[in-house]
N, C-alpha and C positions, 0 to 999 in steps of 0.2 A: 449142400446145406452149409450155411456160414458157420464160422468158428464160434460166434457168440451163442448160437442155439446149441451147438454141440456141447459147449461148456455148461450152459444152464441146464440142459437135459441130464448131463452127467451128474451135476451137482444135485439135481432133484432126485435122481436115483440113489445117490449116496446118502441122502437124508431120509430115505424110507424107514430106517429103524426108529425114527421119531414117533412113528405110529404106535409104538409100544406104550407111549404115555397116554394113549386114548383107550386102552383096553378095557377099562372099567367104567367109561363114561361115553355114551353115544355122542353127545354134543361136542366133547373134546375131540373125539375121533373125526367128526365132520369138519371141525375147524382145522385140524391137522391135514386132512385130505384136501381141503380147499387151499390151504397154504401151500402144500406141495404142488398142487395143480397149477397155481399161478406163478410159480418160481421161474419156469422156463420161458414164458412169453407173456410179458405184461408191458405196460407203457414205458417203464424204466428200461427194460431190455430192448424194446423197439428203438429207444433213443440211442442205443449203442450201434445200430446198424448204419452202414454207410449209405450215403445218398443214392448210390447206384443200386444197392439192394432194395431200398425203399422204392425207387423208381421202377424197378423190374417187378415189384410186388410178389417176390418169391420168399416170403418169410411166414413163420407161424402156420396158421391153418391153410395158408395159400401154397405151402410147400409139401409135396407128397411124402418125402422122406421124414420131414419133421412130424407130419400128421401120424404116420405109422408108428414112429418111435414114441411120440407123446401118448398115443392110445395104448401102446404096449406097456409103457411105464404105468399108466393108469391101472391097467389090469393087474400088473404085478403088485401094485400098492393095494388094490382092492382085495386081492387074494390074501395078502398079509393082514389087512384090517379085519376082514371077515373071520379069518382064523383066530385072531386075537379076541375079537368080540365073542365068538362062539366058545372058545376055550375058557373064558372068564365068566361065562354065563351072563354076559351083558345083553345078549339076544337069546331068545328061546328057539326051539327046534323049528317051529313054523316060520318065524321071521328069517331064520337061517336058510331054509329051503327057498323062500321067496327071493331073498337077496341073491342066492346062488343062481336062481333062474334068470334074474336080471343080468347077472354077470355072464352067464353062458350066452344069453341073447346078445350082449354087447360083443363078446368074443366072436360070435358068428358074424356079426356085422363087420368087425375089423378084418376077419379073414376074407369075407366077401369083397371088401374094399381093396384089399391087397391084390386080389385076382382080377378085379374089374376096373379099378381106378375111378369109380363112380362115387363122388362125394355125397350124393343124396342117400347113400346107404347109411351114413352117420345119422341121418335124420330118421330113417325108418328103424334102425337099430340103435336108438338113442341110449345114452349113458344115464342110468337112473339109480345108481347106487347111493350117492350122497343124498339125493332127494328122498329116497325110500327110508334111509336111516333117519332123516329129519322127521319124516312122518311117524316113524316108530317113536322117536323122541317126544313128539307132540301128543300122539294118540295111543301109544303102546300097541295092544292087540286090537284096538277098536278104531281102525282106520276106515272112515266112511268111504264107500265106493264112489260117491259123487266127488269128494275131495280128491281121491286118488286119480280119477279120470281128469279132473280139472288140472291137477299138477302135471300129469302126463302130457296133456295138450300144451300147457305152458312150456314144458321141457322140449317138446317137438318144435315149437315155434322158436325157442332159443337156439336149438341145434340148427335150424334153417338159417337163422341170422349169423350163426358162427361159421358154419361149414359150406353153405351154398351161396349165400349172398355176401358173406364176409363183412357185414356191416360193423360188427364190434371191433374187428381188427382195424378197419378203416377209421373208426372213431378214435381208437387208441392213437393211431398214427397222427391224425389231425390235431389232437390235444397236445401231443408232445413234439410237433414239428417246430 
């Protein structure tokens, strides 16, 4: 894995304590989680890669080591965020249980990927923490099942384009070439 990604992943992990500032507000927590998630691989970071790295297409979600580290940092940050939200009564017990189930689901997907190297596992075991927090923010305890199903379908489509076809990474690259 290239030095740029090692640096940005390290920086992202070091900034995890910023999540503390979202402990009393779900929307703030979501914004912080999104901010932390895009630090390590975004169009500006891709611009720092050498032409050889770009030509070999071994960066961001196209790189196995990066992918595992990125998802591991996601999980660490989610555990901390969920802990903060629960301890500050920002989410209730039922919301906490559902979010925890989504987290366990994602952890299982990461472990499966580590042992099989099958990127489609990221699609099946999609990351749904930020999205579920957003639904809580919008609807509280009254999340309509149809809306939940629609958002899950959209998330699975997003995961496909991110981890299987890599369209979003290719778009980033083309924009900043």
